[in-house]
N, C-alpha and C positions, 0 to 999 in steps of 0.2 A: 637515668636510674630513678630519679624522683617521680617522673611521670608514671613509670611502671608501678612504683610503690603506691601511688595514689589510686591507680586503676585497681590494684590488688585489694586495697582497703575498701573501695566502693563495692567490688564484687563480694568481698567477705561480708560486708554489712548487708548487702542484698540477700545473701544466703541465710544469714542470721534472721533477717526479717521473715524469710520463708519458713524457717524452723519455728519461729514465734507464732506465725499464723497457723501452721499445722498443729502445734501443741494446743492452741486454743480450740481449734476445730475438734480434735480428738476428745476434748473434755466438755464441750458445750453443744456440739451439733449432733442431735440424735440421728441424723441421716448419714453421718460419717461412718465409713466401714469399720473403724476401730473404736467407735463410741462405747460399745459394750465393754471393752477392755479398759477404758479410762473413765469417762464421765459416768457411764453406767455402773461403775464400781465405786463412785464417789470421789474419784481423783479430780481435783480442781486446780485451777491456776490462781495464784494469789491475786488479790484485787489490784495491787500495784502493777503487776505484769499484764493483767487483763486490760488495764486502762492505758498503758504506755509502753510502746516499743522502746523508747529511750531508756526507761527504767530497766527493762529487761536487758538491753544491750549494755548498759552501765554495770549492772550486777554480774552478768555472765562474761562480758568482755568479748573480743573478737573470737571467732571459732577457729581453733587450730585446724590445719588440714587433716582430713581423714578421721575426724571424730564426730560424735553425735551427742545430743543432750541425754543425760542420764539422771534418774532420781535415785539418790542414795538409799532412802528408805522407801521401798515400793508401796508401802501402805499409806504413804503420805503424798501430797500433791506437789505441784511445781511451785517452788519458792526458793529464794536465794540460798538459804542454808541447806537445802535438800537437793540441789542440782549442781552438776559439773559437766564439763565436756570430757568425754572419754572415748578411747579407741574401741570400736565394737569387738575387735579380736581379743583385746584384753578383757573386756566385759564377759565375753563368752567363756574364756578360760577360767575366770573367777567363779562363774556359775556352775562349772563342771566339777569343781573341787568338792 
């Protein structure tokens, strides 16, 4: 069981790394297909997260299965106090109310 748990932790960390990279690309790469919705609207990633995956991972923690990163206040950027992992189904139901 221990080996399986270690593999699961490594896979989770790799997925969080991918989320971190995509988040940065949306906010900084003018050639990214979603830049207009993020960086183009002034949505930025805090300096601490831009510079360090470790800081991002320590702040957000492992990604629970089936969730994605969410900004609580859509007018603000990506930083510890404004982000959480949330199930997209729950998010959609809250925006429909």
